[in-house]
N, C-alpha and C positions, 0 to 999 in steps of 0.2 A: 442490597445493591450486586451488581454482578458486574463481573470483568470479562472482558472478550479483546481479542487482538483487532486492532484496525488498521487498514491499510493509510499509506500517505495521500492517496486520492480521497480517503473519506475525511482525514484530517484538514486537508486543504478546503473542501468543502464546508465541512462544520465550522473551521474557523472564518471562512468568508461569510458565510450565513450570520454566524455571531458579530461581525463588525458590521455588516450592512444592517442589521435588525438595531444595534446599538446607534449608528449614526441618525436614525429616524427619531430616537427618543426625544423628549423635549428637553431643551435648555443644552443640547451638544451641539457644539460648530462643526460644520462640514469637514475643517481640517484637524478638527480635536482628535488626540489619540482615543481611541474606544477599545484598545486591546493593551493587556499587560506587555511588558517587554518579553518575558519568555513564550506567550501566545504569538507576539508578532513575529519572534525567530523562528518558532515552529511554523507558521504560516509562511514565511518567505522560504524556508527549506523545503516545506511540500511543493510550494509553487514552482522550484526549480528543479525538483527531482522527479515528482509525480508525471508520469508521461501517458498514463492512460486515464480514462474517465472511471469516474465510481462504478459505474454500471458495468464496464469491462473489468474492471478488478473484480469485482464481486462473482461475474460469470467465470473469470480465469480461477478464482479460488475454489468454486463450486466444482468446476471440471476437473482440477488437479487434487482435490481433496479425495476424490474416488481412487485415486491410486493408492495402493496399499499402505507404502511405509510413509505417506505424507500426512503430518498433522495439521492441526488449525495454525500454529506459528509457522511451520514451514510453508504452508500455502500461502500465507500473507507475505513471508519473505519472498517468496517467488513472485507474487504480484507486484511486489515494491522494486523487486532488482530486475526483474524479467530477463533471466538469463538466456543467451542465445548460442552458448557453447558449453559442451560436456564440462569442461573444467570450472565454468560458474555454478552449473548444479551441483556437481562435486564439493564445491566450496560451501556451498549453502548448507548441505548435509553433513558437513565435516566435525561438526561439535555433535551431531546425533550418534556417531558411532555405527552409523548404518553404509553398508557398502552397496551401492546401487549397481545393477546389472547395465549393459549399453541400452538395452530394450526399453529400459525404465527411464533411463536418462533421455534417449531419444523422442518418447512419448512426452515427457516433460517439456521438452524444448519444441517439440511439433504443437503443442497447446499453446504455449506462449507466443508464438509465431502468428498464431490467428488473431491476436489481440495487439499485435504492433504494428 
């Protein structure tokens, strides 16, 4: 089994797919709960917060990953948070102990603006 970072858009799509597939199984009533409480909470959060499609999130991750200091985890955070101000980008990188120059910050914001 391998681990990877996933965006809220992917969580939303996966849990929606699971919910819909379970509703079609024999013996399940239409209004019967098909997800665990934790899955329902995650789905609810993802539906409220994820503002872009899975395809756009993946394209954004691919594009920002080409920037030198952007790791996979940071790329997913950028896709989830969609920062539009330099302060937002700096906040995402604050735990990484990386100081970005203004040109890199502007490039990240420019990429994000294509997808929102």
